[in-house]
CHARMM-style PDB file with segment names, atoms N, HN, CA, C and O in Angstrom:
ATOM      1  N   UNK     1      12.466 -16.307 -17.042  1.00  0.00      PROA
ATOM      2  CA  UNK     1      11.827 -15.917 -15.796  1.00  0.00      PROA
ATOM      3  C   UNK     1      10.854 -14.776 -16.083  1.00  0.00      PROA
ATOM      4  O   UNK     1      11.039 -13.993 -17.015  1.00  0.00      PROA
ATOM      5  N   UNK     2       9.837 -14.708 -15.271  1.00  0.00      PROA
ATOM      6  HN  UNK     2       9.687 -15.344 -14.514  1.00  0.00      PROA
ATOM      7  CA  UNK     2       8.813 -13.688 -15.435  1.00  0.00      PROA
ATOM      8  C   UNK     2       9.354 -12.325 -14.996  1.00  0.00      PROA
ATOM      9  O   UNK     2       9.846 -12.181 -13.877  1.00  0.00      PROA
ATOM     10  N   UNK     3       9.264 -11.344 -15.863  1.00  0.00      PROA
ATOM     11  HN  UNK     3       8.865 -11.461 -16.772  1.00  0.00      PROA
ATOM     12  CA  UNK     3       9.788 -10.017 -15.546  1.00  0.00      PROA
ATOM     13  C   UNK     3       9.031  -9.352 -14.406  1.00  0.00      PROA
ATOM     14  O   UNK     3       9.626  -8.623 -13.612  1.00  0.00      PROA
ATOM     15  N   UNK     4       7.735  -9.593 -14.315  1.00  0.00      PROA
ATOM     16  HN  UNK     4       7.252 -10.186 -14.959  1.00  0.00      PROA
ATOM     17  CA  UNK     4       6.944  -8.999 -13.238  1.00  0.00      PROA
ATOM     18  C   UNK     4       7.368  -9.566 -11.886  1.00  0.00      PROA
ATOM     19  O   UNK     4       7.509  -8.823 -10.915  1.00  0.00      PROA
ATOM     20  N   UNK     5       7.567 -10.858 -11.825  1.00  0.00      PROA
ATOM     21  HN  UNK     5       7.453 -11.461 -12.615  1.00  0.00      PROA
ATOM     22  CA  UNK     5       7.990 -11.482 -10.570  1.00  0.00      PROA
ATOM     23  C   UNK     5       9.374 -10.989 -10.159  1.00  0.00      PROA
ATOM     24  O   UNK     5       9.627 -10.752  -8.978  1.00  0.00      PROA
ATOM     25  N   UNK     6      10.245 -10.838 -11.111  1.00  0.00      PROA
ATOM     26  HN  UNK     6      10.039 -11.030 -12.070  1.00  0.00      PROA
ATOM     27  CA  UNK     6      11.588 -10.334 -10.817  1.00  0.00      PROA
ATOM     28  C   UNK     6      11.528  -8.908 -10.291  1.00  0.00      PROA
ATOM     29  O   UNK     6      12.204  -8.567  -9.321  1.00  0.00      PROA
ATOM     30  N   UNK     7      10.729  -8.091 -10.926  1.00  0.00      PROA
ATOM     31  HN  UNK     7      10.179  -8.368 -11.714  1.00  0.00      PROA
ATOM     32  CA  UNK     7      10.592  -6.697 -10.501  1.00  0.00      PROA
ATOM     33  C   UNK     7      10.001  -6.608  -9.099  1.00  0.00      PROA
ATOM     34  O   UNK     7      10.485  -5.838  -8.268  1.00  0.00      PROA
ATOM     35  N   UNK     8       8.963  -7.386  -8.833  1.00  0.00      PROA
ATOM     36  HN  UNK     8       8.570  -8.011  -9.507  1.00  0.00      PROA
ATOM     37  CA  UNK     8       8.358  -7.380  -7.499  1.00  0.00      PROA
ATOM     38  C   UNK     8       9.351  -7.868  -6.444  1.00  0.00      PROA
ATOM     39  O   UNK     8       9.398  -7.335  -5.335  1.00  0.00      PROA
ATOM     40  N   UNK     9      10.126  -8.861  -6.788  1.00  0.00      PROA
ATOM     41  HN  UNK     9      10.088  -9.293  -7.689  1.00  0.00      PROA
ATOM     42  CA  UNK     9      11.137  -9.361  -5.861  1.00  0.00      PROA
ATOM     43  C   UNK     9      12.194  -8.320  -5.549  1.00  0.00      PROA
ATOM     44  O   UNK     9      12.629  -8.186  -4.405  1.00  0.00      PROA
ATOM     45  N   UNK    10      12.600  -7.589  -6.563  1.00  0.00      PROA
ATOM     46  HN  UNK    10      12.246  -7.698  -7.492  1.00  0.00      PROA
ATOM     47  CA  UNK    10      13.590  -6.533  -6.345  1.00  0.00      PROA
ATOM     48  C   UNK    10      13.034  -5.414  -5.471  1.00  0.00      PROA
ATOM     49  O   UNK    10      13.726  -4.911  -4.586  1.00  0.00      PROA
ATOM     50  N   UNK    11      11.783  -5.024  -5.718  1.00  0.00      PROA
ATOM     51  HN  UNK    11      11.220  -5.433  -6.437  1.00  0.00      PROA
ATOM     52  CA  UNK    11      11.176  -3.973  -4.896  1.00  0.00      PROA
ATOM     53  C   UNK    11      10.962  -4.443  -3.456  1.00  0.00      PROA
ATOM     54  O   UNK    11      11.130  -3.661  -2.520  1.00  0.00      PROA
ATOM     55  N   UNK    12      10.599  -5.692  -3.275  1.00  0.00      PROA
ATOM     56  HN  UNK    12      10.462  -6.327  -4.035  1.00  0.00      PROA
ATOM     57  CA  UNK    12      10.435  -6.225  -1.921  1.00  0.00      PROA
ATOM     58  C   UNK    12      11.777  -6.242  -1.193  1.00  0.00      PROA
ATOM     59  O   UNK    12      11.859  -5.881  -0.018  1.00  0.00      PROA
ATOM     60  N   UNK    13      12.806  -6.655  -1.886  1.00  0.00      PROA
ATOM     61  HN  UNK    13      12.739  -6.947  -2.840  1.00  0.00      PROA
ATOM     62  CA  UNK    13      14.142  -6.664  -1.296  1.00  0.00      PROA
ATOM     63  C   UNK    13      14.599  -5.254  -0.942  1.00  0.00      PROA
ATOM     64  O   UNK    13      15.202  -5.036   0.109  1.00  0.00      PROA
ATOM     65  N   UNK    14      14.316  -4.315  -1.807  1.00  0.00      PROA
ATOM     66  HN  UNK    14      13.826  -4.492  -2.661  1.00  0.00      PROA
ATOM     67  CA  UNK    14      14.663  -2.917  -1.549  1.00  0.00      PROA
ATOM     68  C   UNK    14      13.909  -2.385  -0.331  1.00  0.00      PROA
ATOM     69  O   UNK    14      14.487  -1.683   0.499  1.00  0.00      PROA
ATOM     70  N   UNK    15      12.628  -2.716  -0.222  1.00  0.00      PROA
ATOM     71  HN  UNK    15      12.158  -3.286  -0.896  1.00  0.00      PROA
ATOM     72  CA  UNK    15      11.826  -2.248   0.913  1.00  0.00      PROA
ATOM     73  C   UNK    15      12.359  -2.806   2.229  1.00  0.00      PROA
ATOM     74  O   UNK    15      12.471  -2.074   3.213  1.00  0.00      PROA
ATOM     75  N   UNK    16      12.683  -4.083   2.254  1.00  0.00      PROA
ATOM     76  HN  UNK    16      12.592  -4.678   1.455  1.00  0.00      PROA
ATOM     77  CA  UNK    16      13.213  -4.696   3.476  1.00  0.00      PROA
ATOM     78  C   UNK    16      14.559  -4.078   3.839  1.00  0.00      PROA
ATOM     79  O   UNK    16      14.822  -3.792   5.007  1.00  0.00      PROA
ATOM     80  N   UNK    17      15.396  -3.875   2.848  1.00  0.00      PROA
ATOM     81  HN  UNK    17      15.183  -4.107   1.900  1.00  0.00      PROA
ATOM     82  CA  UNK    17      16.716  -3.293   3.098  1.00  0.00      PROA
ATOM     83  C   UNK    17      16.608  -1.872   3.635  1.00  0.00      PROA
ATOM     84  O   UNK    17      17.271  -1.521   4.610  1.00  0.00      PROA
ATOM     85  N   UNK    18      15.782  -1.063   3.007  1.00  0.00      PROA
ATOM     86  HN  UNK    18      15.243  -1.347   2.214  1.00  0.00      PROA
ATOM     87  CA  UNK    18      15.616   0.321   3.470  1.00  0.00      PROA
ATOM     88  C   UNK    18      15.025   0.369   4.877  1.00  0.00      PROA
ATOM     89  O   UNK    18      15.463   1.163   5.710  1.00  0.00      PROA
ATOM     90  N   UNK    19      14.042  -0.470   5.140  1.00  0.00      PROA
ATOM     91  HN  UNK    19      13.686  -1.115   4.464  1.00  0.00      PROA
ATOM     92  CA  UNK    19      13.446  -0.494   6.480  1.00  0.00      PROA
ATOM     93  C   UNK    19      14.454  -0.969   7.524  1.00  0.00      PROA
ATOM     94  O   UNK    19      14.445  -0.484   8.656  1.00  0.00      PROA
ATOM     95  N   UNK    20      15.310  -1.899   7.161  1.00  0.00      PROA
ATOM     96  HN  UNK    20      15.317  -2.293   6.242  1.00  0.00      PROA
ATOM     97  CA  UNK    20      16.328  -2.368   8.102  1.00  0.00      PROA
ATOM     98  C   UNK    20      17.319  -1.254   8.434  1.00  0.00      PROA
ATOM     99  O   UNK    20      17.741  -1.111   9.582  1.00  0.00      PROA
ATOM    100  N   UNK    21      17.681  -0.479   7.438  1.00  0.00      PROA
ATOM    101  HN  UNK    21      17.338  -0.595   6.506  1.00  0.00      PROA
ATOM    102  CA  UNK    21      18.600   0.643   7.681  1.00  0.00      PROA
ATOM    103  C   UNK    21      17.924   1.700   8.547  1.00  0.00      PROA
ATOM    104  O   UNK    21      18.532   2.222   9.482  1.00  0.00      PROA
ATOM    105  N   UNK    22      16.683   2.012   8.241  1.00  0.00      PROA
ATOM    106  HN  UNK    22      16.189   1.589   7.482  1.00  0.00      PROA
ATOM    107  CA  UNK    22      15.948   3.005   9.034  1.00  0.00      PROA
ATOM    108  C   UNK    22      15.780   2.518  10.469  1.00  0.00      PROA
ATOM    109  O   UNK    22      15.972   3.284  11.414  1.00  0.00      PROA
ATOM    110  N   UNK    23      15.423   1.246  10.635  1.00  0.00      PROA
ATOM    111  HN  UNK    23      15.267   0.623   9.867  1.00  0.00      PROA
ATOM    112  CA  UNK    23      15.202   0.692  11.973  1.00  0.00      PROA
ATOM    113  C   UNK    23      16.480   0.702  12.806  1.00  0.00      PROA
ATOM    114  O   UNK    23      16.425   0.804  14.031  1.00  0.00      PROA
ATOM    115  N   UNK    24      17.602   0.599  12.156  1.00  0.00      PROA
ATOM    116  HN  UNK    24      17.646   0.516  11.161  1.00  0.00      PROA
ATOM    117  CA  UNK    24      18.880   0.586  12.874  1.00  0.00      PROA
ATOM    118  C   UNK    24      19.129   1.899  13.611  1.00  0.00      PROA
ATOM    119  O   UNK    24      19.706   1.903  14.698  1.00  0.00      PROA
ATOM    120  N   UNK    25      18.699   3.002  13.030  1.00  0.00      PROA
ATOM    121  HN  UNK    25      18.230   2.999  12.147  1.00  0.00      PROA
ATOM    122  CA  UNK    25      19.013   4.314  13.592  1.00  0.00      PROA
ATOM    123  C   UNK    25      17.826   5.021  14.242  1.00  0.00      PROA
ATOM    124  O   UNK    25      18.002   6.092  14.824  1.00  0.00      PROA
ATOM    125  N   UNK    26      16.627   4.454  14.158  1.00  0.00      PROA
ATOM    126  HN  UNK    26      16.484   3.584  13.685  1.00  0.00      PROA
ATOM    127  CA  UNK    26      15.433   5.130  14.653  1.00  0.00      PROA
ATOM    128  C   UNK    26      15.075   4.623  16.044  1.00  0.00      PROA
ATOM    129  O   UNK    26      14.698   3.460  16.186  1.00  0.00      PROA
ATOM    130  N   UNK    27      15.183   5.457  17.071  1.00  0.00      PROA
ATOM    131  HN  UNK    27      15.490   6.402  16.955  1.00  0.00      PROA
ATOM    132  CA  UNK    27      14.794   5.018  18.417  1.00  0.00      PROA
ATOM    133  C   UNK    27      13.271   4.912  18.530  1.00  0.00      PROA
ATOM    134  O   UNK    27      12.533   5.580  17.807  1.00  0.00      PROA
ATOM    135  N   UNK    28      12.827   4.074  19.437  1.00  0.00      PROA
ATOM    136  HN  UNK    28      13.427   3.531  20.025  1.00  0.00      PROA
ATOM    137  CA  UNK    28      11.386   3.878  19.626  1.00  0.00      PROA
ATOM    138  C   UNK    28      10.742   5.164  20.152  1.00  0.00      PROA
ATOM    139  O   UNK    28      11.225   5.750  21.121  1.00  0.00      PROA
ATOM    140  N   UNK    29       9.650   5.603  19.512  1.00  0.00      PROA
ATOM    141  HN  UNK    29       9.258   5.128  18.725  1.00  0.00      PROA
ATOM    142  CA  UNK    29       8.945   6.797  20.009  1.00  0.00      PROA
ATOM    143  C   UNK    29       8.365   6.546  21.399  1.00  0.00      PROA
ATOM    144  O   UNK    29       7.975   5.424  21.725  1.00  0.00      PROA
ATOM    145  N   UNK    30       8.312   7.584  22.203  1.00  0.00      PROA
ATOM    146  HN  UNK    30       8.629   8.495  21.938  1.00  0.00      PROA
ATOM    147  CA  UNK    30       7.841   7.446  23.574  1.00  0.00      PROA
ATOM    148  C   UNK    30       6.318   7.473  23.694  1.00  0.00      PROA
ATOM    149  O   UNK    30       5.771   6.940  24.660  1.00  0.00      PROA
ATOM    150  N   UNK    31       5.638   8.071  22.750  1.00  0.00      PROA
ATOM    151  HN  UNK    31       6.083   8.503  21.965  1.00  0.00      PROA
ATOM    152  CA  UNK    31       4.183   8.176  22.826  1.00  0.00      PROA
ATOM    153  C   UNK    31       3.514   7.133  21.945  1.00  0.00      PROA
ATOM    154  O   UNK    31       4.142   6.557  21.057  1.00  0.00      PROA
ATOM    155  N   UNK    32       2.245   6.898  22.198  1.00  0.00      PROA
ATOM    156  HN  UNK    32       1.734   7.366  22.920  1.00  0.00      PROA
ATOM    157  CA  UNK    32       1.476   5.924  21.421  1.00  0.00      PROA
ATOM    158  C   UNK    32       0.737   6.595  20.272  1.00  0.00      PROA
ATOM    159  O   UNK    32      -0.468   6.392  20.119  1.00  0.00      PROA
ATOM    160  N   UNK    33       1.407   7.363  19.488  1.00  0.00      PROA
ATOM    161  HN  UNK    33       2.386   7.528  19.612  1.00  0.00      PROA
ATOM    162  CA  UNK    33       0.778   8.074  18.385  1.00  0.00      PROA
ATOM    163  C   UNK    33       1.076   7.426  17.045  1.00  0.00      PROA
ATOM    164  O   UNK    33       1.414   6.246  16.952  1.00  0.00      PROA
ATOM    165  N   UNK    34       0.938   8.238  16.019  1.00  0.00      PROA
ATOM    166  HN  UNK    34       0.663   9.196  16.094  1.00  0.00      PROA
ATOM    167  CA  UNK    34       1.167   7.763  14.656  1.00  0.00      PROA
ATOM    168  C   UNK    34       2.627   7.379  14.433  1.00  0.00      PROA
ATOM    169  O   UNK    34       2.918   6.469  13.658  1.00  0.00      PROA
ATOM    170  N   UNK    35       3.541   8.065  15.107  1.00  0.00      PROA
ATOM    171  HN  UNK    35       3.304   8.805  15.737  1.00  0.00      PROA
ATOM    172  CA  UNK    35       4.959   7.737  14.931  1.00  0.00      PROA
ATOM    173  C   UNK    35       5.261   6.337  15.431  1.00  0.00      PROA
ATOM    174  O   UNK    35       6.076   5.633  14.836  1.00  0.00      PROA
ATOM    175  N   UNK    36       4.619   5.921  16.515  1.00  0.00      PROA
ATOM    176  HN  UNK    36       3.956   6.493  16.999  1.00  0.00      PROA
ATOM    177  CA  UNK    36       4.838   4.570  17.031  1.00  0.00      PROA
ATOM    178  C   UNK    36       4.312   3.533  16.043  1.00  0.00      PROA
ATOM    179  O   UNK    36       4.947   2.502  15.823  1.00  0.00      PROA
ATOM    180  N   UNK    37       3.163   3.803  15.453  1.00  0.00      PROA
ATOM    181  HN  UNK    37       2.646   4.640  15.631  1.00  0.00      PROA
ATOM    182  CA  UNK    37       2.605   2.868  14.472  1.00  0.00      PROA
ATOM    183  C   UNK    37       3.522   2.742  13.254  1.00  0.00      PROA
ATOM    184  O   UNK    37       3.737   1.644  12.741  1.00  0.00      PROA
ATOM    185  N   UNK    38       4.053   3.863  12.802  1.00  0.00      PROA
ATOM    186  HN  UNK    38       3.878   4.755  13.219  1.00  0.00      PROA
ATOM    187  CA  UNK    38       4.985   3.830  11.676  1.00  0.00      PROA
ATOM    188  C   UNK    38       6.266   3.107  12.064  1.00  0.00      PROA
ATOM    189  O   UNK    38       6.815   2.339  11.274  1.00  0.00      PROA
ATOM    190  N   UNK    39       6.740   3.349  13.274  1.00  0.00      PROA
ATOM    191  HN  UNK    39       6.294   3.973  13.916  1.00  0.00      PROA
ATOM    192  CA  UNK    39       7.935   2.667  13.782  1.00  0.00      PROA
ATOM    193  C   UNK    39       7.722   1.148  13.800  1.00  0.00      PROA
ATOM    194  O   UNK    39       8.595   0.390  13.377  1.00  0.00      PROA
ATOM    195  N   UNK    40       6.573   0.715  14.284  1.00  0.00      PROA
ATOM    196  HN  UNK    40       5.863   1.331  14.627  1.00  0.00      PROA
ATOM    197  CA  UNK    40       6.277  -0.715  14.337  1.00  0.00      PROA
ATOM    198  C   UNK    40       6.164  -1.316  12.940  1.00  0.00      PROA
ATOM    199  O   UNK    40       6.594  -2.446  12.710  1.00  0.00      PROA
ATOM    200  N   UNK    41       5.591  -0.565  12.014  1.00  0.00      PROA
ATOM    201  HN  UNK    41       5.242   0.353  12.200  1.00  0.00      PROA
ATOM    202  CA  UNK    41       5.490  -1.034  10.630  1.00  0.00      PROA
ATOM    203  C   UNK    41       6.873  -1.180  10.002  1.00  0.00      PROA
ATOM    204  O   UNK    41       7.156  -2.181   9.344  1.00  0.00      PROA
ATOM    205  N   UNK    42       7.724  -0.191  10.204  1.00  0.00      PROA
ATOM    206  HN  UNK    42       7.493   0.622  10.738  1.00  0.00      PROA
ATOM    207  CA  UNK    42       9.084  -0.250   9.656  1.00  0.00      PROA
ATOM    208  C   UNK    42       9.833  -1.446  10.233  1.00  0.00      PROA
ATOM    209  O   UNK    42      10.532  -2.148   9.501  1.00  0.00      PROA
ATOM    210  N   UNK    43       9.696  -1.685  11.524  1.00  0.00      PROA
ATOM    211  HN  UNK    43       9.129  -1.116  12.119  1.00  0.00      PROA
ATOM    212  CA  UNK    43      10.367  -2.826  12.142  1.00  0.00      PROA
ATOM    213  C   UNK    43       9.793  -4.151  11.661  1.00  0.00      PROA
ATOM    214  O   UNK    43      10.525  -5.133  11.541  1.00  0.00      PROA
ATOM    215  N   UNK    44       8.506  -4.193  11.386  1.00  0.00      PROA
ATOM    216  HN  UNK    44       7.911  -3.395  11.483  1.00  0.00      PROA
ATOM    217  CA  UNK    44       7.899  -5.420  10.869  1.00  0.00      PROA
ATOM    218  C   UNK    44       8.393  -5.718   9.458  1.00  0.00      PROA
ATOM    219  O   UNK    44       8.727  -6.860   9.142  1.00  0.00      PROA
ATOM    220  N   UNK    45       8.438  -4.700   8.617  1.00  0.00      PROA
ATOM    221  HN  UNK    45       8.166  -3.773   8.874  1.00  0.00      PROA
ATOM    222  CA  UNK    45       8.925  -4.900   7.247  1.00  0.00      PROA
ATOM    223  C   UNK    45      10.401  -5.285   7.264  1.00  0.00      PROA
ATOM    224  O   UNK    45      10.845  -6.110   6.465  1.00  0.00      PROA
ATOM    225  N   UNK    46      11.151  -4.688   8.173  1.00  0.00      PROA
ATOM    226  HN  UNK    46      10.791  -4.018   8.822  1.00  0.00      PROA
ATOM    227  CA  UNK    46      12.584  -4.986   8.276  1.00  0.00      PROA
ATOM    228  C   UNK    46      12.835  -6.338   8.930  1.00  0.00      PROA
ATOM    229  O   UNK    46      13.976  -6.795   8.995  1.00  0.00      PROA
ATOM    230  N   UNK    47      11.777  -6.976   9.414  1.00  0.00      PROA
ATOM    231  HN  UNK    47      10.851  -6.605   9.362  1.00  0.00      PROA
ATOM    232  CA  UNK    47      11.880  -8.251  10.123  1.00  0.00      PROA
ATOM    233  C   UNK    47      12.843  -8.118  11.296  1.00  0.00      PROA
ATOM    234  O   UNK    47      13.720  -8.956  11.508  1.00  0.00      PROA
ATOM    235  N   UNK    48      12.654  -7.053  12.038  1.00  0.00      PROA
ATOM    236  HN  UNK    48      11.942  -6.372  11.866  1.00  0.00      PROA
ATOM    237  CA  UNK    48      13.535  -6.691  13.140  1.00  0.00      PROA
ATOM    238  C   UNK    48      12.865  -7.022  14.474  1.00  0.00      PROA
ATOM    239  O   UNK    48      12.705  -6.148  15.326  1.00  0.00      PROA
ATOM    240  N   UNK    49      12.481  -8.266  14.649  1.00  0.00      PROA
ATOM    241  HN  UNK    49      12.611  -8.976  13.957  1.00  0.00      PROA
ATOM    242  CA  UNK    49      11.781  -8.667  15.864  1.00  0.00      PROA
ATOM    243  C   UNK    49      12.618  -8.534  17.115  1.00  0.00      PROA
ATOM    244  O   UNK    49      12.094  -8.195  18.176  1.00  0.00      PROA
ATOM    245  N   UNK    50      13.910  -8.795  17.012  1.00  0.00      PROA
ATOM    246  HN  UNK    50      14.336  -9.071  16.150  1.00  0.00      PROA
ATOM    247  CA  UNK    50      14.795  -8.687  18.166  1.00  0.00      PROA
ATOM    248  C   UNK    50      15.398  -7.311  18.314  1.00  0.00      PROA
ATOM    249  O   UNK    50      16.255  -7.096  19.171  1.00  0.00      PROA
ATOM    250  N   UNK    51      14.962  -6.377  17.491  1.00  0.00      PROA
ATOM    251  HN  UNK    51      14.265  -6.552  16.795  1.00  0.00      PROA
ATOM    252  CA  UNK    51      15.462  -5.004  17.498  1.00  0.00      PROA
ATOM    253  C   UNK    51      16.980  -4.959  17.383  1.00  0.00      PROA
ATOM    254  O   UNK    51      17.656  -4.231  18.110  1.00  0.00      PROA
ATOM    255  N   UNK    52      17.496  -5.752  16.454  1.00  0.00      PROA
ATOM    256  HN  UNK    52      16.947  -6.343  15.864  1.00  0.00      PROA
ATOM    257  CA  UNK    52      18.911  -5.754  16.065  1.00  0.00      PROA
ATOM    258  C   UNK    52      19.844  -6.127  17.210  1.00  0.00      PROA
ATOM    259  O   UNK    52      20.967  -5.628  17.289  1.00  0.00      PROA
ATOM    260  N   UNK    53      19.385  -6.996  18.087  1.00  0.00      PROA
ATOM    261  HN  UNK    53      18.474  -7.402  18.023  1.00  0.00      PROA
ATOM    262  CA  UNK    53      20.259  -7.449  19.166  1.00  0.00      PROA
ATOM    263  C   UNK    53      20.826  -8.813  18.815  1.00  0.00      PROA
ATOM    264  O   UNK    53      20.155  -9.638  18.195  1.00  0.00      PROA
ATOM    265  N   UNK    54      22.036  -9.034  19.206  1.00  0.00      PROA
ATOM    266  HN  UNK    54      22.581  -8.364  19.709  1.00  0.00      PROA
ATOM    267  CA  UNK    54      22.664 -10.336  19.028  1.00  0.00      PROA
ATOM    268  C   UNK    54      22.525 -11.123  20.325  1.00  0.00      PROA
ATOM    269  O   UNK    54      22.383 -10.540  21.400  1.00  0.00      PROA
ATOM    270  N   UNK    55      22.565 -12.424  20.221  1.00  0.00      PROA
ATOM    271  HN  UNK    55      22.680 -12.897  19.348  1.00  0.00      PROA
ATOM    272  CA  UNK    55      22.427 -13.259  21.413  1.00  0.00      PROA
ATOM    273  C   UNK    55      23.534 -12.960  22.421  1.00  0.00      PROA
ATOM    274  O   UNK    55      23.287 -12.947  23.627  1.00  0.00      PROA
ATOM    275  N   UNK    56      24.737 -12.723  21.939  1.00  0.00      PROA
ATOM    276  HN  UNK    56      24.938 -12.734  20.959  1.00  0.00      PROA
ATOM    277  CA  UNK    56      25.854 -12.430  22.841  1.00  0.00      PROA
ATOM    278  C   UNK    56      25.637 -11.092  23.552  1.00  0.00      PROA
ATOM    279  O   UNK    56      25.979 -10.951  24.726  1.00  0.00      PROA
ATOM    280  N   UNK    57      25.072 -10.117  22.848  1.00  0.00      PROA
ATOM    281  HN  UNK    57      24.794 -10.232  21.895  1.00  0.00      PROA
ATOM    282  CA  UNK    57      24.811  -8.816  23.458  1.00  0.00      PROA
ATOM    283  C   UNK    57      23.772  -8.928  24.564  1.00  0.00      PROA
ATOM    284  O   UNK    57      23.921  -8.320  25.624  1.00  0.00      PROA
ATOM    285  N   UNK    58      22.732  -9.695  24.322  1.00  0.00      PROA
ATOM    286  HN  UNK    58      22.611 -10.189  23.461  1.00  0.00      PROA
ATOM    287  CA  UNK    58      21.670  -9.857  25.313  1.00  0.00      PROA
ATOM    288  C   UNK    58      22.199 -10.596  26.533  1.00  0.00      PROA
ATOM    289  O   UNK    58      21.886 -10.227  27.665  1.00  0.00      PROA
ATOM    290  N   UNK    59      22.991 -11.626  26.314  1.00  0.00      PROA
ATOM    291  HN  UNK    59      23.245 -11.925  25.394  1.00  0.00      PROA
ATOM    292  CA  UNK    59      23.555 -12.388  27.426  1.00  0.00      PROA
ATOM    293  C   UNK    59      24.493 -11.520  28.260  1.00  0.00      PROA
ATOM    294  O   UNK    59      24.530 -11.645  29.484  1.00  0.00      PROA
ATOM    295  N   UNK    60      25.239 -10.654  27.615  1.00  0.00      PROA
ATOM    296  HN  UNK    60      25.209 -10.553  26.620  1.00  0.00      PROA
ATOM    297  CA  UNK    60      26.169  -9.784  28.334  1.00  0.00      PROA
ATOM    298  C   UNK    60      25.421  -8.777  29.196  1.00  0.00      PROA
ATOM    299  O   UNK    60      25.873  -8.439  30.290  1.00  0.00      PROA
ATOM    300  N   UNK    61      24.289  -8.298  28.717  1.00  0.00      PROA
ATOM    301  HN  UNK    61      23.921  -8.572  27.828  1.00  0.00      PROA
ATOM    302  CA  UNK    61      23.512  -7.321  29.484  1.00  0.00      PROA
ATOM    303  C   UNK    61      22.832  -7.956  30.687  1.00  0.00      PROA
ATOM    304  O   UNK    61      22.655  -7.301  31.714  1.00  0.00      PROA
ATOM    305  N   UNK    62      22.449  -9.218  30.575  1.00  0.00      PROA
ATOM    306  HN  UNK    62      22.592  -9.751  29.740  1.00  0.00      PROA
ATOM    307  CA  UNK    62      21.741  -9.882  31.668  1.00  0.00      PROA
ATOM    308  C   UNK    62      22.662 -10.254  32.815  1.00  0.00      PROA
ATOM    309  O   UNK    62      22.209 -10.386  33.952  1.00  0.00      PROA
ATOM    310  N   UNK    63      23.934 -10.425  32.540  1.00  0.00      PROA
ATOM    311  HN  UNK    63      24.302 -10.318  31.617  1.00  0.00      PROA
ATOM    312  CA  UNK    63      24.841 -10.847  33.617  1.00  0.00      PROA
ATOM    313  C   UNK    63      25.522  -9.687  34.289  1.00  0.00      PROA
ATOM    314  OT1 UNK    63      26.312  -9.885  35.212  1.00  0.00      PROA
TER     315      UNK     63
END
């Protein structure tokens, strides 16, 4: 296997993992400044489109 591809894959996995951990504990900023842009970037890298909600949690809140 290509060592460069393996290294890039490991760094990508590390970035997603770290962003997911950060997104778990970071509340959304209230203002539309640089912090909001960074928050959105972290959530995008973490692939946190649902903001860590489970389907059962959302259904429970709606009823």
